[in-house]
C-alpha positions in Angstrom: 148.9 190.4 162.4 149.8 192.9 165.1 147.9 193.3 168.4 146.4 196.6 167.6 144.7 195.2 164.4 143.5 192.2 166.4 141.9 194.5 169.0 140.5 197.0 166.6 139.3 194.8 163.7 139.3 191.1 164.4 137.7 191.0 167.9 134.8 193.3 167.0 134.1 191.4 163.8 134.0 188.1 165.7 131.8 189.6 168.3 129.4 190.9 165.6 129.3 187.5 164.0 128.5 185.8 167.3 125.7 188.3 168.0 124.1 187.6 164.6 124.4 183.8 165.2 122.6 184.2 168.5 119.8 186.2 166.9 119.6 183.5 164.2 119.4 180.7 166.7 116.6 182.6 168.6 114.7 182.9 165.3 115.2 179.3 164.4 114.0 178.0 167.8 110.3 178.1 167.0 111.0 176.4 163.7 112.9 173.6 165.3 110.1 173.2 167.8 107.5 172.9 165.0 109.7 170.3 163.2 109.9 168.3 166.4 106.1 168.4 166.7 105.6 167.3 163.1 108.1 164.5 163.5 106.3 163.4 166.7 103.0 163.5 164.8 104.5 161.5 162.0 105.7 158.8 164.4 102.2 158.6 166.0 100.3 158.7 162.7 98.4 155.5 162.4 95.9 156.6 159.7 98.5 157.9 157.3 97.1 161.4 157.4 100.6 163.0 157.8 101.7 161.2 154.7 98.7 162.4 152.8 99.3 166.0 153.9 102.9 165.7 152.9 101.9 164.5 149.5 99.5 167.3 149.0 102.1 169.9 149.9 104.7 168.1 147.8 102.3 168.3 144.8 101.7 172.0 145.4 105.5 172.7 145.6 106.1 170.8 142.3 103.3 172.7 140.6 104.5 176.1 141.8 108.1 175.4 140.7 107.0 174.6 137.1 
């Protein structure tokens, strides 16, 4: 691949992909934070409430997929 093609096609394409990845990471940050919070709740769940909620949502997901 010659240098002109690298400068005109490849570098802008890579730059565009990196920008989109940064946007995606910014969008995923709140989701990751919520997952961390849920995992922390699950670790501190002495009454089994988190497991009950997970079971309810699991049942809803199964019903909606059928």
